[in-house]
N, C-alpha and C positions, 0 to 999 in steps of 0.2 A: 504494499499500500504505499502510495506517495505521501510524503510529508514535507511541510514548508518549514524553513528555517530562516531567520533574519540575521544578517551578519552585518555589523557596522565596519566600514573600511575607512582607514586614515588616507591621507594624501598618497602615500607610498603605495598603498594596497590598490588604490584606484588607478594610479599610473600603471601597475603591473597588470591589472585587469584590463585596462585599455590595450596594452600590448597583446595580451591573449585574445581580446575581441577582434583585433585586426587579423588574427589568424583563424580563428573559430567563428567568427560572424555575430555571435550574440553572447550577451553576459552569461545567460543560463548554460550554453553550450561550453563556454570557456571555463566556467567553474566546474562543471561536471567532468570535462575531459582532463583538467588539471588534477582534480581530486583523484580520479581513477589512476592517473599516470603516477602520482605520488605513492599510492598505495602499492602499485605494481614495483616501483622503485625499491620501496622499503622491504617488500616481500623478497625481492631478489637479493637484497644486502643480508637479510636474515638467513636465506637459504645457502648463500656463499658462506657465512660464518658457520652455519651448521655443517656444511660439507668440510670446511677446514677442521673443525672440532672432531668430526668423525674420522677424517683422514689421520689426524694426530693421535687419536684413541687407538687406532689400529696399527699404524706404522711409526709412531713416535712423533716428537716435534720435528717441524720443518727445519732442515739444516740451515745454518745461519749463511753459509756460502750461496745456497740457492735463493734465500731471501735477497742478499746482496746483488746477486745476478738479475733477479726479478725487478729490483729497485733500479738498477742501471737501465733496463730496458724501458721501464716507465718514465724515467727521467728523460731519456732520448726521444720519447714519443710526446713529451710534454704533458704527461698526465699529472694533474694537480693532486697533491697530498695534503 
């Protein structure tokens, strides 16, 4: 069942919503798509942490040399940390 929610936006949030509306067309669609995208992003983050924990529980901690190698690759690709 659909529910209505009222949200008060400050100027920063209004500006962000304006950017999203330029992509999605309407406030309603922009808010819905953004909310769903954020939930999906958080689920991926949790799943990745679960995978790492499972891996380490089975095979032991990830080797520091491997972590350094991965950090070097991420740095070369400009991935923010």
